[in-house]
Every structure is written in structure tokens, then in C-alpha cells.
Legacy VTK file of the C-alpha trace (Angstrom):
# vtk DataFile Version 3.0
C-alpha trace
ASCII
DATASET POLYDATA
POINTS 403 float
-0.105 -0.039 0.076
1.483 3.189 -1.127
0.114 5.300 1.980
2.221 2.773 4.452
5.328 2.958 2.719
6.791 5.801 4.631
6.102 3.865 7.771
8.677 1.252 6.851
11.786 3.591 7.062
10.762 4.720 10.523
10.199 1.208 11.588
13.874 0.492 10.741
14.831 3.376 13.056
12.767 1.873 15.858
13.833 -1.717 15.327
17.642 -0.748 14.977
17.430 0.740 18.194
15.433 -1.344 20.416
15.308 -4.826 18.776
12.447 -5.902 16.846
9.958 -5.947 19.606
9.255 -2.269 20.514
7.035 -0.483 18.138
4.278 -1.799 15.696
2.234 -0.365 13.097
-1.245 -1.976 13.204
-1.815 -4.213 10.214
-5.025 -2.845 8.463
-6.431 -2.758 5.016
-6.391 1.019 3.982
-10.251 1.277 4.062
-10.553 -0.302 7.508
-10.765 1.864 10.479
-8.204 1.266 13.105
-10.070 0.847 16.545
-9.323 1.840 19.932
-8.746 -0.812 22.572
-10.268 -0.462 25.914
-7.014 -0.439 27.815
-6.084 2.904 26.002
-8.405 4.510 28.410
-6.293 3.425 31.286
-4.228 6.590 31.102
-1.103 6.540 33.468
-0.487 10.252 32.975
-1.052 13.136 30.431
1.604 15.335 29.293
0.818 18.919 29.658
1.001 21.406 27.128
2.913 23.988 29.070
4.159 26.296 26.342
2.715 27.955 23.109
6.472 28.839 22.174
6.703 25.798 19.722
9.091 27.258 17.373
11.598 24.363 17.482
8.749 22.070 16.716
7.621 24.025 14.044
10.836 24.030 12.439
11.219 20.319 12.746
7.802 19.908 11.062
8.646 21.913 8.295
11.901 19.956 7.477
9.845 16.797 7.752
7.465 17.908 5.200
10.289 18.257 2.685
10.541 14.352 2.711
11.228 13.098 -0.836
8.556 10.224 -0.120
6.111 12.958 0.367
6.981 15.401 -2.150
7.573 13.050 -4.685
3.787 11.670 -4.668
5.086 8.220 -3.622
2.609 8.191 -0.673
-0.331 9.175 -2.698
-2.317 12.513 -2.410
-0.395 15.317 -0.199
-3.275 15.811 2.196
-2.940 17.364 5.521
-3.834 14.259 7.318
-0.607 12.777 5.582
1.453 15.691 6.617
0.360 15.484 9.972
1.193 11.467 10.018
4.588 12.244 8.960
5.285 15.088 11.358
4.127 13.070 14.223
6.436 10.233 13.226
9.688 12.385 12.453
9.186 14.384 15.749
6.948 12.867 18.546
7.687 9.260 17.725
11.500 9.557 17.600
11.463 11.600 20.667
9.528 8.744 22.239
11.824 6.131 20.835
14.916 7.928 22.287
13.424 8.335 25.689
12.172 4.634 26.005
15.643 3.533 24.920
17.168 5.617 27.266
15.082 4.562 30.460
14.060 1.067 29.489
16.522 -0.170 26.878
13.497 -1.603 25.173
9.676 -2.578 26.174
9.752 -5.987 25.126
8.678 -7.726 28.513
7.718 -4.170 29.918
4.999 -3.332 27.590
4.151 -2.230 24.006
4.326 0.866 21.689
2.668 1.525 18.588
1.743 4.411 15.904
-1.658 5.308 14.647
-2.210 7.169 11.391
-4.880 9.013 9.970
-4.251 7.733 6.350
-4.285 4.281 7.892
-7.719 4.683 9.090
-7.111 6.115 12.690
-9.072 9.143 13.947
-6.073 11.005 15.041
-2.052 10.493 14.567
-0.020 9.631 17.506
2.214 7.101 19.372
0.721 5.061 22.021
3.035 3.774 24.933
1.668 1.028 26.998
3.420 0.023 30.130
2.461 -3.456 31.861
3.703 -2.653 35.358
4.104 1.310 36.036
6.989 2.178 38.109
9.834 4.766 38.771
10.861 4.176 35.190
7.714 5.194 33.993
8.161 8.388 35.929
11.502 9.077 34.651
10.116 8.431 30.833
7.247 10.892 31.731
9.823 13.466 33.176
12.014 13.269 30.020
9.117 13.659 27.550
7.478 16.486 29.659
10.813 18.436 29.637
10.884 18.366 25.737
7.401 19.603 25.762
8.246 22.523 27.982
11.026 23.104 25.605
8.742 23.209 22.663
10.372 20.500 20.887
7.385 18.102 21.015
3.693 18.394 21.318
1.895 16.684 24.189
-1.434 15.897 22.404
0.238 13.086 20.192
1.680 11.050 23.089
-0.582 8.751 24.985
1.040 6.645 28.062
-1.432 4.094 29.343
-1.269 0.917 31.257
-1.312 -2.235 29.229
-2.604 -5.741 30.069
0.271 -7.278 27.982
3.718 -6.712 26.502
5.148 -7.352 23.441
6.719 -10.637 24.847
3.118 -11.638 25.675
2.340 -11.240 22.262
5.251 -13.147 20.968
4.384 -16.122 23.199
0.840 -16.075 21.811
2.043 -16.218 18.368
4.116 -19.226 19.430
1.334 -20.925 21.197
-0.707 -20.560 17.946
2.218 -22.001 15.619
2.805 -24.724 17.960
-1.037 -25.813 17.836
-1.038 -25.560 13.926
2.165 -27.344 13.431
0.678 -30.942 13.783
-1.965 -29.860 11.145
0.739 -29.001 8.438
1.071 -32.176 6.573
3.268 -30.907 3.611
6.561 -28.746 3.551
4.812 -26.579 0.729
1.892 -25.122 2.832
1.636 -21.374 3.418
1.272 -20.092 6.723
1.267 -16.892 8.399
0.481 -15.850 12.073
0.142 -12.185 13.515
-1.092 -10.942 16.881
-2.554 -7.485 16.295
-0.535 -5.166 19.007
-3.725 -3.151 19.801
-6.680 -5.728 19.939
-4.561 -8.945 20.221
-6.549 -10.332 17.472
-4.958 -13.685 16.009
-4.638 -13.409 12.316
-3.903 -16.627 10.473
-3.208 -16.851 6.650
-3.106 -20.360 5.315
-3.686 -22.508 2.290
-4.364 -26.009 4.153
-6.594 -25.720 7.174
-9.605 -27.958 6.747
-13.176 -26.541 8.185
-12.655 -29.026 11.236
-8.823 -28.034 11.818
-10.211 -24.181 11.890
-12.716 -24.985 14.661
-10.279 -26.664 16.517
-7.751 -23.633 16.562
-10.698 -21.399 17.341
-11.876 -23.627 20.319
-8.200 -23.671 21.802
-7.895 -19.737 21.577
-11.679 -19.152 22.437
-10.710 -16.132 24.475
-9.204 -14.406 21.499
-10.687 -12.839 18.426
-9.333 -14.884 15.518
-9.394 -14.004 11.771
-8.618 -16.548 9.389
-7.867 -16.076 5.778
-7.374 -18.559 2.817
-4.129 -17.410 0.595
-5.303 -18.185 -2.720
-6.125 -21.917 -3.499
-5.905 -24.698 -1.178
-2.895 -26.748 -1.332
-3.525 -30.083 -3.461
-4.317 -33.150 -1.200
-2.101 -36.390 -1.782
-3.321 -37.532 -5.262
-4.829 -34.507 -6.292
-3.338 -33.003 -9.461
-1.025 -29.910 -8.828
-0.318 -29.271 -12.540
-2.706 -27.944 -15.302
-2.310 -28.426 -18.850
-3.755 -26.394 -21.629
-6.627 -27.449 -23.541
-5.379 -26.067 -26.576
-1.591 -27.421 -26.553
-0.222 -25.213 -29.467
-0.795 -21.788 -30.808
0.122 -20.304 -33.986
1.170 -16.844 -32.634
4.560 -16.207 -30.658
3.972 -15.425 -26.928
6.032 -14.134 -24.153
3.425 -15.266 -21.208
4.840 -16.970 -18.281
8.385 -18.318 -17.659
10.660 -20.937 -19.232
11.477 -24.187 -17.323
15.223 -24.217 -17.621
15.860 -27.208 -15.658
13.728 -29.985 -13.619
14.652 -32.595 -10.848
12.900 -34.816 -8.376
12.821 -31.948 -5.829
11.917 -29.173 -8.156
12.586 -26.568 -10.959
14.215 -23.479 -12.192
12.134 -21.168 -14.049
12.893 -17.804 -15.820
10.555 -15.200 -17.058
10.065 -15.084 -20.854
9.589 -11.554 -20.798
11.998 -9.120 -18.806
11.220 -6.061 -16.592
12.580 -2.832 -17.766
14.555 -0.997 -15.007
16.326 1.691 -17.013
13.685 4.313 -16.472
14.169 4.225 -12.716
18.118 4.048 -12.891
18.507 0.120 -13.110
20.597 -1.806 -15.339
18.129 -2.025 -18.027
16.382 -5.416 -18.870
15.925 -7.940 -16.073
14.698 -11.353 -16.219
13.240 -12.988 -13.162
14.348 -16.213 -11.963
13.007 -18.728 -9.316
14.122 -22.130 -7.743
11.071 -23.640 -6.874
10.583 -26.781 -4.504
7.938 -29.000 -6.413
7.799 -32.715 -5.950
8.482 -34.849 -9.059
8.939 -31.619 -11.091
10.818 -34.054 -13.658
7.794 -36.429 -14.032
5.295 -33.547 -14.524
6.963 -30.801 -16.428
9.555 -30.513 -19.378
12.447 -28.250 -19.804
11.510 -25.665 -22.578
7.780 -25.467 -21.582
6.476 -21.903 -20.583
4.617 -21.984 -17.258
2.743 -20.032 -14.725
3.349 -20.875 -11.065
1.257 -20.094 -8.040
3.445 -20.196 -5.069
2.985 -21.363 -1.484
4.332 -18.716 0.858
6.949 -16.004 0.170
9.689 -16.114 -2.205
13.047 -15.588 -0.859
14.901 -12.469 -2.446
17.743 -14.027 -3.674
18.741 -14.636 -7.303
17.567 -16.842 -8.462
14.718 -16.548 -5.868
13.852 -19.518 -3.674
10.473 -20.695 -3.099
7.686 -23.392 -3.142
5.319 -24.185 -5.812
1.848 -25.016 -5.181
0.198 -25.118 -8.651
1.836 -25.102 -11.956
-0.108 -24.068 -15.193
1.455 -25.248 -18.524
0.889 -22.536 -21.147
0.251 -23.448 -24.852
3.401 -23.848 -26.757
4.243 -21.790 -29.947
4.480 -23.663 -33.260
4.608 -21.516 -36.470
3.206 -22.974 -39.644
5.759 -24.969 -41.679
7.766 -25.902 -38.240
8.048 -29.468 -37.194
9.284 -28.648 -33.773
7.246 -26.540 -31.198
8.946 -23.470 -29.286
9.277 -25.804 -26.168
11.072 -28.637 -27.997
13.446 -26.102 -29.605
14.333 -24.467 -26.385
14.872 -27.806 -24.805
17.312 -28.803 -27.565
19.128 -25.625 -27.256
19.476 -25.724 -23.350
20.815 -29.451 -23.881
23.351 -27.829 -26.638
24.415 -25.220 -24.117
25.351 -27.663 -21.604
25.796 -25.552 -18.607
28.341 -26.167 -15.904
25.812 -26.820 -13.159
25.266 -22.981 -12.305
22.613 -20.816 -13.050
24.227 -18.191 -15.767
21.845 -17.487 -18.590
18.261 -16.385 -19.607
16.561 -16.795 -22.961
15.844 -13.405 -24.519
14.587 -14.408 -27.896
13.236 -17.789 -29.806
12.800 -17.348 -33.523
12.102 -19.692 -36.412
13.379 -19.133 -39.693
11.160 -21.089 -42.267
13.692 -20.545 -45.105
16.646 -22.014 -43.190
14.455 -24.673 -41.458
15.902 -23.560 -38.198
15.225 -22.284 -34.890
17.495 -19.573 -33.170
17.385 -19.490 -29.413
19.090 -16.305 -27.809
20.658 -16.716 -24.408
21.906 -13.714 -22.303
24.526 -14.562 -19.748
23.966 -12.982 -16.425
26.467 -12.739 -13.184
29.116 -11.084 -15.350
30.300 -7.553 -15.323
28.644 -7.038 -18.919
25.688 -9.233 -20.375
26.870 -11.614 -23.043
24.294 -12.447 -25.667
24.713 -15.497 -27.870
22.712 -17.770 -30.157
22.135 -21.389 -30.355
20.998 -22.854 -33.880
18.409 -25.789 -33.484
17.629 -27.594 -36.691
13.681 -27.932 -37.128
13.772 -31.809 -36.884
12.065 -34.154 -34.715
LINES 1 404
403 0 1 2 3 4 5 6 7 8 9 10 11 12 13 14 15 16 17 18 19 20 21 22 23 24 25 26 27 28 29 30 31 32 33 34 35 36 37 38 39 40 41 42 43 44 45 46 47 48 49 50 51 52 53 54 55 56 57 58 59 60 61 62 63 64 65 66 67 68 69 70 71 72 73 74 75 76 77 78 79 80 81 82 83 84 85 86 87 88 89 90 91 92 93 94 95 96 97 98 99 100 101 102 103 104 105 106 107 108 109 110 111 112 113 114 115 116 117 118 119 120 121 122 123 124 125 126 127 128 129 130 131 132 133 134 135 136 137 138 139 140 141 142 143 144 145 146 147 148 149 150 151 152 153 154 155 156 157 158 159 160 161 162 163 164 165 166 167 168 169 170 171 172 173 174 175 176 177 178 179 180 181 182 183 184 185 186 187 188 189 190 191 192 193 194 195 196 197 198 199 200 201 202 203 204 205 206 207 208 209 210 211 212 213 214 215 216 217 218 219 220 221 222 223 224 225 226 227 228 229 230 231 232 233 234 235 236 237 238 239 240 241 242 243 244 245 246 247 248 249 250 251 252 253 254 255 256 257 258 259 260 261 262 263 264 265 266 267 268 269 270 271 272 273 274 275 276 277 278 279 280 281 282 283 284 285 286 287 288 289 290 291 292 293 294 295 296 297 298 299 300 301 302 303 304 305 306 307 308 309 310 311 312 313 314 315 316 317 318 319 320 321 322 323 324 325 326 327 328 329 330 331 332 333 334 335 336 337 338 339 340 341 342 343 344 345 346 347 348 349 350 351 352 353 354 355 356 357 358 359 360 361 362 363 364 365 366 367 368 369 370 371 372 373 374 375 376 377 378 379 380 381 382 383 384 385 386 387 388 389 390 391 392 393 394 395 396 397 398 399 400 401 402
């Protein structure tokens, strides 16, 4: 979501200083309103706005509004609400982070912190600090923040300090218990599973592609005291014996296509695919054309697929951002292969022969940038582009159009 992009930079600041446990941005769809929790009403102390001289804060605010993400339109429409969100995150949230870090080190087992943004659905911008067991450290935190309010560096209205019933550690433990309960239900390694505990409401959020209705009922029964939201991620993972490859009704087409990705290699454990059509990054200062590539875990790929085919892959779970990427395939759709009039071979067969001729040394070094058939010469030309070199090297392999 564009409007949440600017949160990421601030989150890096918080996680770098306090560990990955101190501040959260509630997960919400843009159209969904962020709700208040009842415990936010358990105010420990309210900071007092003791001065009208806020020149220091005003100067910092104007500087915050020079943020390239804001002025460049990357966050969407430059509204007053968005400006206020960014100002609070740049000024009050940073002040709170530094004060908490100085007093507590981190709040992992002491409480929680989270931001709310109007552009994310909240009624007001601000940062909320929940302390599980208020003590003299809480008094010191209040003193440090009130001092900055008195000096006109921050505004009191954006900072909320309340007594929380749980800490970030408690939320992590809840996530662990949910994960432990779900583990016996995972009968395959390729399943997609995500677990999150909402910082504000403690709602358990589960994303999956394998849970049965009975298993969902069991999970809800085990954690009956919590609200649980369970969403299915794409299609359900096929059960043992069910097909996980779809083949086209029309196996051959007469017009060339760059849809999908070429299967470069297959084995009993998986496959390597490379995009047939490149992404162009030159307009954004990148290297130019880029062919995406992914190694997928896919049992018995060598029995279900053939090198040279173009396919679409539905992944189960995230793709690791290496090159090639690493992921788990749930479904594979084989696309129709191109065979021009007058050709004996299909594109898939020609590409397969070209890859066999290339005889790689076992490493992934090339992508397929073009496939052409010359009816006059009765030959296919498969163009490869070598990657992982200082300069891309392009070379052609000829394949005679013979079965």
C-alpha cells in the first residue's frame, strides 16, 4: 500500500535501536478503520502542553514535510492528514523512541508501543506507549518527555501513555502457542502459513492454504478467549493424489508469446524457471532489462514438467529475495507452446534442445531473451543472455527443425 510505505523507514529506526520488539504499526487494509482498545483509556499520566512557543517543533515539522517520499507523490495525495502523520512520526515518535531507549532499553517484556496514522484509518495521528507495570522508570520516562514539551520540541497531544495488560513478549508467546497448535496440522512442507497478533486488539490473524473446516474449528476452540481472523491464501494446497499441474486444452498456438516463464531445469525435488519477458528498470536508474528467475521446490517436477515449457506458477508462501529466488510451488499451469506454420518442432522442443546444447556447468548463468523460427533455413534460433558477469553476453544457439 502506498500510504504505508513511509512507515517502513521509521520502523527500521525503531527496530535498529530497540530490537524487533518495541513498536508496531497495526496491520490494516486502507479502507478499514483502526479501532481503539479499551485499555488505552487506562491513562497513567497525561503530558501537559505548558508552552505556546513551539518554534523548535514548527521548524522540525517544516523540515519533515520536505521528505522526498511526500513531495514526490510516492505516498499518494499530499493531504494535511498525511502531513500530520509524517510530522508525528518524525518528531514525537522519534522523541519517544529515544526516551524509552534511555529509560528501559526496550519494552519487550515491559509493554508495547505502536503508531496510529490518519491515512491508515485512525481518528488521530499519534504514538501510544503501554506500560505493563508502571514504576519509577515510568516516572522518569514521563519526566524526559514533559521536559521536551516544556522546551517546545514536541507536542503533548500526540503522545499517550497508558497501562497495558500485556507486553510485546506476551504477544510473541501467543504467536508461538498458535504456531505450536498449528504445527501438527501441517502435513506438507509446501504449505503457506502466516501468523500475526494485532498489537492493539490481540486479534490472532492466520493466513493459510491448507486448513480444513474441522482444523479451523479446533484452533478457534483452543484460543476461544481471543478474536481470530482466518483467511485463505489463494487456492488450497492439493491433497495427496490431487493434481498440482494444469495442462492447456489447446496445446499449440500459432502466434509467438512471451507469457509466463521458461522451465530451465527439472529434478525430483523442484525446478528452475526464468521469466520469458523481462522487466525494464532503465527508467528508474537500473541496469535495464531484468529477467526474473526462481528455484521452486516442487516434488516430482521431472515427471510432471519438461524443460522448455512456458509455465505460470502459484507459489505457496513467500519467495526469498535471492537471485534466483527461492520458493515453494503450489500449482503449475503449463501454457500452450508456440508452433509456427511450417515448423516440425514446437517452441518448447526447440528451447529444450538449445538448453541441452548449451550444456551449462551446473550453475545458473543464462536467460532466454528470444526464440525465432526461420522457415527458409528450417532452423530455430534461441538467444541466451549470460548473467552474473560484468557485462551481459548475448549468444545464439541454432537448432535444426527436425524431430
